[in-house]
N, CA and C of each residue as an Amber inpcrd file, in Angstrom:
protein
   441
   0.0720000   9.0740000   8.6850000   0.7180000   7.9250000   8.0530000
   2.2140000   7.9540000   8.3510000   2.7630000   6.8070000   8.5510000
   4.1640000   6.6790000   8.9310000   5.0620000   6.5450000   7.7060000
   6.2450000   7.1380000   7.8090000   7.2620000   6.9780000   6.7720000
   8.2580000   5.8820000   7.1440000   7.9300000   5.1010000   8.1770000
   8.8320000   4.0390000   8.6200000   9.0250000   3.0280000   7.5000000
  10.2480000   2.5570000   7.2980000  10.4870000   1.5720000   6.2340000
   9.7100000   0.2810000   6.4880000   9.2070000  -0.2890000   5.4190000
   8.4810000  -1.5590000   5.4820000   9.4290000  -2.6510000   4.9890000
   9.3210000  -3.8170000   5.5920000  10.2250000  -4.9160000   5.2450000
   9.5740000  -6.2470000   5.5860000  10.1590000  -7.3030000   5.0290000
   9.8130000  -8.6880000   5.3790000  10.9110000  -9.2290000   6.2830000
  10.5600000 -10.0840000   7.2400000  11.5470000 -10.8040000   8.0430000
  11.8240000 -12.1080000   7.2920000  13.0480000 -12.2540000   6.7920000
  13.3970000 -13.4200000   5.9670000  14.1060000 -14.5310000   6.7370000
  14.9300000 -14.1610000   7.7180000  15.6330000 -15.1570000   8.5260000
  15.6810000 -14.6420000   9.9600000  15.6490000 -15.5600000  10.9060000
  15.7220000 -15.1860000  12.3150000  16.3840000 -16.3290000  13.0730000
  17.6220000 -16.1180000  13.4540000  18.4020000 -17.1370000  14.1670000
  18.4630000 -16.7830000  15.6450000  18.3180000 -17.7890000  16.4890000
  18.4010000 -17.6060000  17.9320000  19.5890000 -18.3920000  18.4710000
  20.3430000 -17.7610000  19.3570000  21.4990000 -18.3810000  19.9950000
  21.4900000 -17.9690000  21.4590000  22.2650000 -18.6530000  22.2480000
  22.4380000 -18.2330000  23.6310000  23.8210000 -18.6100000  24.1150000
  24.2430000 -17.9460000  25.1710000  25.5060000 -18.2700000  25.8270000
  25.3160000 -18.1140000  27.3250000  26.0640000 -18.8820000  28.1000000
  25.9590000 -18.7360000  29.5530000  26.6770000 -17.4600000  30.0090000
  26.1150000 -16.7920000  30.9840000  26.7170000 -15.5800000  31.5420000
  26.8180000 -15.7520000  33.0470000  27.9860000 -15.4830000  33.5850000
  28.1870000 -15.4450000  35.0310000  28.3580000 -13.9820000  35.4200000
  27.5210000 -13.5250000  36.3340000  27.5690000 -12.1330000  36.7600000
  28.7320000 -11.9090000  37.7230000  29.3460000 -10.7420000  37.6370000
  30.4660000 -10.4050000  38.5060000  30.0180000 -10.3070000  39.9550000
  28.8240000  -9.7430000  40.1760000  28.2380000  -9.6150000  41.5050000
  26.8220000 -10.1620000  41.4720000  26.3340000 -10.7210000  42.5620000
  24.9310000 -11.1570000  42.5840000  24.0110000  -9.9660000  42.3230000
  22.9620000 -10.2040000  41.5500000  22.0150000  -9.1490000  41.1860000
  20.6240000  -9.5790000  41.6060000  19.9860000  -8.7620000  42.4090000
  18.6230000  -9.0590000  42.8650000  17.6490000  -8.6430000  41.7710000
  16.8990000  -9.6370000  41.2650000  15.9040000  -9.3980000  40.2110000
  14.5680000  -9.8990000  40.7430000  13.7850000  -9.0120000  41.3320000
  12.5160000  -9.4230000  41.9270000  12.7650000 -10.3760000  43.0730000
  12.1910000 -11.5860000  42.9900000  12.3330000 -12.5760000  44.0670000
  13.5680000 -13.4510000  43.8820000  14.3390000 -13.2240000  42.8240000
  15.4860000 -14.0740000  42.4920000  16.7730000 -13.2650000  42.6300000
  17.7980000 -13.8960000  43.1810000  19.1300000 -13.3110000  43.1550000
  19.9250000 -14.0610000  42.0870000  20.2900000 -13.3520000  41.0450000
  21.0000000 -13.9600000  39.9170000  22.4950000 -13.9360000  40.1510000
  23.1260000 -15.0590000  39.8790000  24.5840000 -15.1280000  39.8210000
  25.0170000 -15.5810000  38.4310000  24.0930000 -16.2690000  37.7400000
  24.3410000 -16.6980000  36.3650000  23.0070000 -16.9380000  35.6700000
  23.0180000 -16.7370000  34.3690000  21.8310000 -17.0370000  33.5580000
  22.2420000 -16.9840000  32.0860000  21.4340000 -17.5650000  31.2200000
  21.7470000 -17.4980000  29.7940000  21.4780000 -16.0940000  29.2350000
  22.1920000 -15.7730000  28.1900000  21.9220000 -14.5470000  27.4250000
  21.4550000 -14.9900000  26.0480000  20.2930000 -14.5000000  25.6420000
  19.7230000 -14.8630000  24.3420000  20.1390000 -13.8290000  23.2990000
  20.4280000 -14.3170000  22.1020000  20.7680000 -13.4690000  20.9620000
  19.7940000 -13.7560000  19.8330000  19.3260000 -12.7300000  19.1810000
  18.4970000 -12.8750000  17.9800000  19.2130000 -12.1600000  16.8400000
  19.4050000 -12.8540000  15.7340000  19.9930000 -12.2750000  14.5260000
  18.9490000 -12.3900000  13.4260000  18.5640000 -11.2550000  12.8680000
  17.4860000 -11.2360000  11.8720000  17.9790000 -10.6510000  10.5580000
  17.4970000 -11.2510000   9.4720000  17.7280000 -10.6630000   8.1420000
  16.3800000 -10.1800000   7.6350000  16.3580000  -8.8850000   7.3020000
  15.1450000  -8.2980000   6.7430000  15.3750000  -7.9720000   5.2790000
  14.2690000  -7.9030000   4.5430000  14.3560000  -7.5800000   3.1180000
  13.3960000  -6.4340000   2.8190000  13.9270000  -5.4060000   2.1690000
  13.1250000  -4.2410000   1.7710000  12.4020000  -4.5360000   0.4590000
  11.3610000  -3.7580000   0.1520000  10.6060000  -3.9980000  -1.0850000
  11.4620000  -3.9550000  -2.3600000  12.5750000  -3.2040000  -2.3440000
  13.4310000  -3.1270000  -3.5350000  14.4100000  -4.3010000  -3.6350000
  14.3160000  -5.2530000  -2.6880000  15.1620000  -6.4440000  -2.7430000
  16.4170000  -6.3700000  -1.8940000  16.7840000  -5.1850000  -1.4270000
  17.9580000  -5.0820000  -0.5540000  17.6560000  -5.7620000   0.7720000
  18.6890000  -6.3630000   1.3700000  18.4930000  -6.9830000   2.6810000
  19.6480000  -6.6180000   3.5930000  19.4010000  -6.7870000   4.8800000
  20.4090000  -6.4570000   5.8790000  20.1790000  -7.3010000   7.1180000
  21.2780000  -7.5470000   7.8500000  21.2190000  -8.2980000   9.1020000
  21.2860000  -7.3330000  10.2770000  20.6290000  -7.6890000  11.3630000
  20.6980000  -6.9380000  12.6100000  20.5920000  -7.9070000  13.7650000
  20.8730000  -7.4260000  14.9480000  20.8180000  -8.3230000  16.0900000
  20.4730000  -7.6210000  17.3780000  20.1170000  -8.4320000  18.3550000
  19.8150000  -7.9490000  19.6950000  20.1480000  -9.0610000  20.6790000
  20.3710000  -8.6830000  21.9360000  20.6620000  -9.6630000  22.9820000
  20.0130000  -9.2130000  24.2770000  19.6740000 -10.1780000  25.1030000
  19.0580000  -9.8830000  26.4040000  19.3150000 -11.0500000  27.3440000
  19.5200000 -10.7410000  28.6290000  19.6290000 -11.8010000  29.6230000
  18.2680000 -12.4620000  29.7930000  18.2780000 -13.7630000  29.9950000
  17.0420000 -14.5220000  30.1960000  16.8100000 -14.6490000  31.7020000
  16.2630000 -13.5940000  32.2870000  16.0820000 -13.5400000  33.7330000
  14.9100000 -14.4130000  34.1780000  15.1440000 -15.2750000  35.1800000
  14.0430000 -16.1060000  35.6840000  12.9800000 -15.2320000  36.3480000
  11.7650000 -15.7500000  36.3680000  10.5860000 -15.0850000  36.9300000
  10.1480000 -13.8900000  36.0890000  10.6020000 -13.8260000  34.8400000
  10.2060000 -12.7360000  33.9480000   8.7260000 -12.8610000  33.5970000
   8.2950000 -14.0550000  33.1990000   6.8910000 -14.2910000  32.8520000
   6.1340000 -14.9300000  33.9990000   6.6780000 -16.0010000  34.4950000
   5.9630000 -16.8180000  35.4670000   6.5820000 -16.6140000  36.8430000
   5.8400000 -15.9960000  37.7270000   6.3420000 -15.6580000  39.0650000
   6.1900000 -16.8100000  40.0570000   5.7900000 -17.9760000  39.5840000
   5.5480000 -19.1370000  40.4320000   6.8470000 -19.5490000  41.1310000
   6.8610000 -19.4410000  42.4570000   8.0720000 -19.7420000  43.2220000
   8.4260000 -21.2280000  43.2350000   7.4760000 -22.0900000  42.8730000
   7.7870000 -23.5270000  42.8620000   8.5810000 -23.9260000  41.6180000
   8.6680000 -23.0410000  40.6290000   9.4570000 -23.3410000  39.4270000
  10.9180000 -22.9750000  39.6560000  11.7980000 -23.8180000  39.1700000
  13.2380000 -23.5450000  39.2820000  13.6530000 -22.5250000  38.2270000
  14.8580000 -22.0070000  38.3780000  15.3940000 -21.1160000  37.3420000
  15.4480000 -21.8370000  36.0000000  15.8510000 -23.1110000  36.0150000
  15.9100000 -23.8690000  34.7620000  14.5290000 -24.0040000  34.1230000
  13.4850000 -24.1790000  34.9510000  12.1190000 -24.2090000  34.4170000
  11.7860000 -22.8910000  33.7280000  12.1480000 -21.7780000  34.3840000
  11.8830000 -20.4680000  33.7900000  12.6920000 -20.2360000  32.5240000
  13.9470000 -20.6850000  32.5010000  14.7580000 -20.5530000  31.2850000
  14.1090000 -21.3180000  30.1330000  13.5910000 -22.5080000  30.4280000
  12.9130000 -23.2990000  29.3960000  11.6800000 -22.5590000  28.8750000
  10.9190000 -21.9120000  29.7650000   9.7590000 -21.1290000  29.3260000
  10.1950000 -19.9940000  28.3960000  11.2670000 -19.2990000  28.7760000
  11.7440000 -18.1880000  27.9480000  12.2170000 -18.6810000  26.5810000
  12.8910000 -19.8240000  26.5480000  13.3070000 -20.3960000  25.2600000
  12.0830000 -20.7200000  24.4000000  11.0570000 -21.2990000  25.0230000
   9.8360000 -21.6250000  24.2780000   9.1880000 -20.3720000  23.6930000
   9.1390000 -19.3040000  24.4760000   8.5400000 -18.0520000  23.9890000
   9.3630000 -17.4840000  22.8310000  10.6810000 -17.5430000  22.9410000
  11.5250000 -17.0680000  21.8390000  11.2690000 -17.8780000  20.5710000
  11.1430000 -19.1750000  20.7100000  10.8810000 -20.0270000  19.5490000
   9.5010000 -19.7460000  18.9430000   8.5050000 -19.5270000  19.8050000
   7.1740000 -19.1890000  19.2970000   7.2070000 -17.8600000  18.5520000
   7.9170000 -16.8770000  19.1000000   8.0310000 -15.5760000  18.4310000
   8.7660000 -15.7230000  17.1010000   9.8490000 -16.4920000  17.0990000
  10.5980000 -16.7270000  15.8620000   9.6890000 -17.3230000  14.7920000
   8.9480000 -18.3540000  15.1620000   8.0450000 -19.0030000  14.2060000
   6.9890000 -18.0250000  13.6930000   6.4530000 -17.1950000  14.5750000
   5.4230000 -16.2310000  14.1670000   5.9820000 -15.1940000  13.2060000
   7.1630000 -14.6610000  13.4940000   7.7550000 -13.6540000  12.6010000
   8.0870000 -14.2480000  11.2330000   8.6100000 -15.4590000  11.2160000
   8.9620000 -16.0810000   9.9390000   7.7380000 -16.4950000   9.1320000
   6.6380000 -16.7810000   9.8060000   5.4120000 -17.1750000   9.1040000
   4.6170000 -15.9770000   8.5990000   4.9650000 -14.7800000   9.0500000
   4.2280000 -13.5710000   8.6770000   4.6160000 -13.1550000   7.2600000
   3.6950000 -13.2230000   6.2960000   4.0390000 -12.8970000   4.9090000
   4.0180000 -11.4000000   4.6040000   3.6080000 -10.5920000   5.5590000
   3.3970000  -9.1610000   5.3100000   4.6880000  -8.3620000   5.3720000
   4.7630000  -7.3540000   4.5120000   5.8000000  -6.3310000   4.6380000
   5.2080000  -5.2530000   5.5370000   5.9570000  -4.8530000   6.5470000
   5.4440000  -3.8490000   7.4710000   6.6110000  -3.1550000   8.1440000
   6.2980000  -2.1250000   8.9380000   7.3230000  -1.4500000   9.7310000
   7.6950000  -2.3570000  10.9030000   8.7640000  -2.0130000  11.5930000
   9.1550000  -2.7980000  12.7660000   8.0100000  -2.8350000  13.7750000
   7.4030000  -1.6790000  14.0450000   6.2980000  -1.6520000  14.9870000
   5.0890000  -2.4050000  14.4420000   4.8310000  -2.3080000  13.1490000
   3.7120000  -3.0310000  12.5520000   3.8440000  -4.5340000  12.7280000
   5.0590000  -5.0640000  12.4970000   5.2990000  -6.4990000  12.7330000
   5.0450000  -6.8340000  14.1990000   5.6370000  -6.0540000  15.0960000
   5.4870000  -6.3000000  16.5300000   4.0160000  -6.2770000  16.9410000
   3.2820000  -5.2650000  16.5070000   1.8810000  -5.1220000  16.9120000
   1.0340000  -6.2980000  16.4190000   1.2440000  -6.7190000  15.1760000
   0.4550000  -7.8290000  14.6250000   0.7670000  -9.1360000  15.3560000
   2.0520000  -9.4190000  15.5840000   2.4390000 -10.6480000  16.2820000
   1.9300000 -10.5980000  17.7240000   2.0200000  -9.4460000  18.3700000
   1.5420000  -9.3200000  19.7520000   0.0390000  -9.5450000  19.8420000
  -0.7240000  -9.0220000  18.8950000  -2.1740000  -9.2480000  18.8980000
  -2.4860000 -10.7230000  18.7160000  -1.7670000 -11.3820000  17.8020000
  -1.9860000 -12.8150000  17.5860000  -1.6610000 -13.5860000  18.8670000
  -0.5690000 -13.2420000  19.5030000  -0.1390000 -13.9310000  20.7290000
  -1.1210000 -13.6800000  21.8650000  -1.6240000 -12.4520000  21.9840000
  -2.5320000 -12.1100000  23.0790000  -3.8260000 -12.9050000  22.9940000
  -4.2610000 -13.2120000  21.7870000  -5.5060000 -13.9740000  21.6370000
  -5.3790000 -15.3810000  22.2070000  -4.1630000 -15.9390000  22.2140000
  -3.9870000 -17.3020000  22.6990000  -3.3090000 -17.3980000  24.0470000
  -3.1250000 -16.2680000  24.7430000  -2.3630000 -16.2630000  25.9900000
  -3.2470000 -16.5850000  27.1880000  -2.7620000 -17.4260000  28.0950000
  -3.5090000 -17.6840000  29.3230000  -3.5520000 -16.4380000  30.2110000
  -4.4180000 -16.4280000  31.1850000  -4.5960000 -15.2610000  32.0570000
  -3.3400000 -14.9040000  32.8400000  -2.4670000 -15.8700000  33.1300000
  -1.2670000 -15.5740000  33.9230000  -0.0890000 -15.1010000  33.0680000
  -0.3170000 -14.8800000  31.7670000   0.6940000 -14.3480000  30.8410000
   1.8600000 -15.2910000  30.5640000   1.7520000 -16.5540000  30.9530000
   2.8080000 -17.5070000  30.6490000   2.5340000 -18.1330000  29.2910000
   3.5560000 -18.6840000  28.6530000   3.2960000 -19.3530000  27.3790000
   2.3390000 -20.5070000  27.5990000   1.3730000 -20.6450000  26.7290000
   0.3940000 -21.7130000  26.9300000   1.0120000 -23.0550000  26.5590000
   0.7530000 -24.0590000  27.3970000   1.2760000 -25.3990000  27.1390000
   0.7880000 -25.9200000  25.8020000  -0.4790000 -25.6420000  25.4750000
  -1.0140000 -26.1720000  24.2210000  -0.3570000 -25.5070000  23.0200000
  -0.0650000 -24.1970000  23.1020000   0.5770000 -23.5390000  21.9630000
   2.0110000 -24.0280000  21.7940000   2.7000000 -24.2860000  22.9000000
   4.0700000 -24.7870000  22.8270000   4.0780000 -26.2190000  22.3020000
   3.1660000 -27.0670000  22.8180000   3.0990000 -28.4530000  22.3430000
   2.7580000 -28.5000000  20.8600000   1.8410000 -27.6510000  20.4360000
   1.4630000 -27.5920000  19.0260000   2.6530000 -27.1630000  18.1680000
   3.3960000 -26.1590000  18.6380000   4.5620000 -25.6920000  17.8870000
   5.6300000 -26.7740000  17.8050000   5.7940000 -27.5500000  18.8590000
   6.7640000 -28.6590000  18.8220000   6.3240000 -29.7150000  17.8100000
   5.0210000 -30.0300000  17.8060000   4.5080000 -31.0520000  16.8830000
   4.6730000 -30.6200000  15.4280000   4.4040000 -29.3400000  15.1320000
   4.4690000 -28.9230000  13.7320000   5.8710000 -28.4850000  13.3110000
   6.8400000 -28.5880000  14.2180000   8.2270000 -28.3070000  13.8540000
   8.6440000 -26.8580000  14.0320000   7.7640000 -25.9850000  14.5580000
   8.1370000 -24.5820000  14.7550000   9.2040000 -24.4340000  15.8250000
   9.1630000 -25.2970000  16.8430000  10.1920000 -25.2780000  17.8890000
  11.1490000 -26.4250000  17.6240000  12.3970000 -26.0770000  17.4480000
  13.4430000 -27.0710000  17.1970000  14.1990000 -27.3410000  18.4890000
  14.7760000 -28.4960000  18.5980000  15.5840000 -28.8260000  19.7620000
  16.8580000 -28.0020000  19.7440000  17.3490000 -27.6920000  20.9300000
  18.5860000 -26.9370000  21.0410000  19.7580000 -27.8230000  20.6510000
  20.7250000 -27.2360000  19.9610000  21.9310000 -27.9670000  19.5910000
  23.0590000 -26.9740000  19.4220000  24.2700000 -27.4730000  19.2930000
  25.4050000 -26.5890000  19.0830000  26.3030000 -26.5590000  20.3100000
  27.4120000 -25.8290000  20.2200000  28.3490000 -25.7860000  21.3320000
  27.7260000 -25.1300000  22.5660000  28.1440000 -25.5840000  23.7270000
  27.5650000 -25.1020000  24.9830000  27.7690000 -23.6040000  25.1740000
  28.8960000 -23.0650000  24.7470000  29.1620000 -21.6550000  25.0160000
  28.3880000 -20.7120000  24.0880000  27.8750000 -21.1930000  22.9640000
  26.9950000 -20.3990000  22.1250000  26.0160000 -21.3810000  21.5110000
  24.9420000 -21.6100000  22.2120000  23.9860000 -22.6420000  21.8570000
  22.9620000 -22.0900000  20.8720000  22.7210000 -22.8400000  19.8090000
  21.6700000 -22.4880000  18.8680000  20.3650000 -22.9900000  19.4280000
  19.3900000 -22.1210000  19.4400000  18.0790000 -22.5230000  19.9810000
  17.2280000 -23.0880000  18.8880000
């Protein structure tokens, strides 16, 4: 049994900013000179009512999920934004208190059940999330865009 702290995910904000690389970087079949950087800021709540904020950031590298060469970098960025929004909606909808790994494992199992064979976000799951309001339109200043 794990002694890892259990918590609820109470808030999860997504933002991004444009990044220009100092030198071109070869990432698989793509040479990156610029791409968005995604930020996630989460507030968790412990069973005793205490809460805390934390964050993480990652470059949104094209061809991460979908290796289809006919898709543009912008197409791939849109896919990555959709996946982030789907993950955000799943974490916020999860009523369970669990460890960090427990949350990840449960959300990953739920996602795997609905994932197409090519590991890309499914069009139907994204369209459904847009219809029910789980995916919001991007807004905010260009240099730090709220997703």
